[in-house]
N, C-alpha and C positions, 0 to 999 in steps of 0.2 A: 602759411600752413604752420602748425603748432608742432613742436617736436614728436608730440604723442600720435598726431594725425602720419606724420612722415614715416614714424618706426612702423605705425600699421600699414602705411600703405608698401614699405619696403620690406614688409612680413609676407603681404599678399605677394608681390613681385617676386621674392625668393622662392615663395613655396610654387609659384605656378612655374617659374623656370626649371626649377627640381624635377617638376612633373613631367618635364621632356623626355624621354626614356631614350638617352641614347644608344643604350645597346639593342634597342628595338629597331630604333630609326638605321642604324648604321649596319645591321643584319640585312634590312629589307633593301636597302641601298646596293649592298655588295652580293645580293641572291643567297644567302644564307639562311638556315632555318631560324624560326623565333626561339631566341634564346630561353623564353619561358617554358617551351616545350622540349629542351633538349640539356643533356648534362645535368647539372644540378638544379635546372630551373630558374636559378637567379638572373635576372636580366643585368650583368656586371661584366666589367672587364674580364676578371678571373674564368669566367665560364665561356665567355665570347673567345677567349684564347683557347679552350679547348675545342670550342665549334670553328672558328675561323682562322687561328693562327695570331701570329703575333702583330702583325700590320696593322689589324681589324681591331685588335685588344687595345693598342695603343691609340688608335682613333675615340675609342669609347672611352678609354680612361682620361685623354685630354678632355674631351668636352663633359664628361663626368665632374672633374675637378673645375673646370669654368663655369659651372652653374654654382658652385660653391663661392667661387673667387669673385667672379664679378658682382653679386648682390652685398656681398660683406665689403668689398673694396668702396662699391658706390656710398654705402651705406656709412663707410668710415669718413669717406670725404664730403659728405653732408653733417658730419658733426655728430652722429649718433654716439651715445655713450656705449661704454663697454658692455653692462649688462643687455644693453637692447640690440647690441650686434652680435651677442651668444645667441639672443630668439632669433634673431633673423637667420643667422648660419643653421640654426637647429630646423628652421622653416623651410631652408633648402633643402637639408638632409629629409624632413618628413615629405616634402615633395617626391624626392628620389624613391622614398621607402613607400609611399602610397600616393601614386601618380594619379591626380584626378583624369588626364586624359586617356590612361590606359588601366582603367576598372580598378585603380587602386592597388595593384600587385606590381613591386618594385624589387629594388635592389635592399644591400644591406647600406648603404649611404656611407660606405669609408672614403671614396675618392671626392663624393662632393664634401664631407667633412675637412678632409685633407686641404681640398680647393680653398675651404673656407677660410683655414688657416692659414694658406700661403701668404696674403697679402701682408700678414703680420712682419715676414721679412724672409730675404734670402737665406738666412742662416739656419732660420727655422725648419724651412721646407727642404732645404739639405740635409737636414739633421732626419727628420721624418722618412724623407725619402731613402737617404743610406740605411737609416735604421731597419725600414721594410725591407730591402732588398738583401742585406745581412742575414734577416732572421729566415728569408724565403732560402734562400740557398743552404743554410745551416738546416734547416727543418723541412723545408718543402711543402709546410701548411701555409697558404695564404691566409686562412682565417687566425691564426695563431699569430701570425706577422702582423697582422692588422691590430689582435689585440693586445698583443703586447707594446706596440708603437702607440695607439691612443693611449695607453695608461704613462706612456712615459711622455706624451705631448705635453702634458702641464708642466710637467718638471722643466722641459726644455723650454716651456714659454716663460715660467717664470726665471730663468735662467739669462734669456735674450731681453725679453720686454715684458716684466711682469704686470702691467697695466690689463693684458690679455690674457692672464691665468684664469680667471672665471670663467668667461665664454669658452675658451679651449677646454678647459675642466667639464662644462656641460656638452660640449660635442663628444668627448672623450667617454661621456657616461652613456650618452644614446649610442656609441657605436658597440660599446662592450655589451650593453641590454640586446641589441641588434642581432649578437652574436651569441645569445645564450644556447641556442640550440646545437650549434658548430660545439660550443663548450662542451656541451653533454657528449656531444659525438666525440670530441677528442680524447674524453677521457673512457669511453668505451672503445678506442682505438679504431672508430669505425668512421673516421673523417678524410676524404679525400685529399689527395695529394697534387700540387701543381702538376701540370703538364701540357704539352703543345701539342696543337693537331697534328695528327699523324699525317706523313705527305702520300 
């Protein structure tokens, strides 16, 4: 199999993996409402936190990250170059955003994108997680924390392992574009803050 065919195969696999909506499936298994029809309507961990609480949101977050991490790691181990790795990671995110199995109505792709960055190294992963947590605690806006963390991700990557700065920058740009409506709501003071399900 040539490298181009390998890359194409990995792009397809990454998109299909990303298309598995963790939020919808976990909510079904836990007997919770469809996250696409509750809260913000976004099938992601933050909205599931509002619907089902921290434990369910943690499951969704883990599975969403694995959707990005596994294809990226496998492609890296198979010798795919850095630019192709970025495209494969973006394919996983596009699967999450436009899932073929769920009528192309998906989430923001943040956890999947950060998951795709995770195989670069533990230092980068910890930096991203710490940045997001600190920002959420400071501002209580998950979207703003995700946007700022995404913008910082290429700088972190350049510092820890500059070979992957370009693919990480590609993912970061996708995250920021995907949050354009959130940016507008933040500017208008209409964005919802992070909150847990009330007991």
